[in-house]
C-alpha positions in Angstrom: -33.7 -13.3 -7.6 -30.0 -12.7 -8.1 -30.3 -12.6 -11.9 -33.1 -10.0 -11.7 -31.0 -7.8 -9.3 -27.9 -8.2 -11.6 -29.9 -7.2 -14.7 -31.5 -4.2 -12.9 -28.1 -3.1 -11.6 -26.7 -3.3 -15.1 -29.4 -1.1 -16.6 -29.1 1.4 -13.7 -25.3 1.7 -13.5 -24.1 0.2 -16.8 -22.0 -2.4 -15.0 -22.6 -5.6 -13.0 -20.1 -4.7 -10.3 -21.3 -4.4 -6.7 -22.2 -1.0 -5.5 -19.9 0.5 -2.9 -20.9 -0.4 0.7 -21.9 1.9 3.5 -20.0 2.1 6.7 -16.7 3.1 8.1 -13.8 2.6 5.6 -10.8 0.6 6.6 -8.1 3.0 7.8 -5.7 0.9 9.8 -5.1 -1.7 7.2 -5.3 0.3 3.9 -2.7 -0.3 1.2 -0.3 2.4 2.3 0.0 1.4 5.9 0.1 -2.3 4.9 3.1 -1.6 2.7 4.9 0.4 5.4 4.3 -2.4 8.0 5.6 -5.1 5.6 8.6 -3.0 4.7 9.5 -2.7 8.4 9.3 -6.5 8.7 11.5 -7.0 5.7 14.1 -4.6 7.0 14.2 -6.3 10.4 12.8 -9.8 10.7 13.1 -9.7 14.5 10.9 -6.6 15.0 8.2 -7.1 17.4 4.4 -6.5 16.6 4.1 -4.0 19.5 7.1 -1.9 18.4 5.8 -1.9 14.8 2.4 -0.9 16.0 3.9 2.0 17.9 6.1 3.1 15.0 3.2 3.2 12.6 0.5 4.4 15.0 -1.9 1.5 14.6 -3.0 -1.2 16.9 -1.2 -4.4 17.5 -4.1 -6.4 16.3 -4.0 -4.6 12.9 -0.2 -5.3 12.7 -0.9 -9.0 13.5 -3.7 -9.1 10.8 -1.4 -7.6 8.2 1.4 -10.0 9.1 -0.9 -13.1 9.1 -2.4 -12.1 5.7 0.9 -11.5 3.9 3.3 -13.9 5.6 3.5 -17.6 6.4 3.7 -18.1 10.1 6.6 -20.5 10.0 8.9 -18.5 7.8 8.5 -14.8 6.9 8.1 -14.8 3.1 5.7 -12.6 1.1 2.9 -14.7 -0.3 
């Protein structure tokens, strides 16, 4: 059960936080790149997604995901 696993994890690691996951780490949407992309949009609100992607060497999809997660679609405002 969940309680059993949580208690076991506490005795093994000393904390109830989840263990780190296996797999490929996020590289395109890490905090540094996200910050740089958002700064680009704050400096120039009319900047296109494709030009931003080229400037920061990440995919257009990643730029769109960053933009969607941090801005409202109807008005560019940091959430």
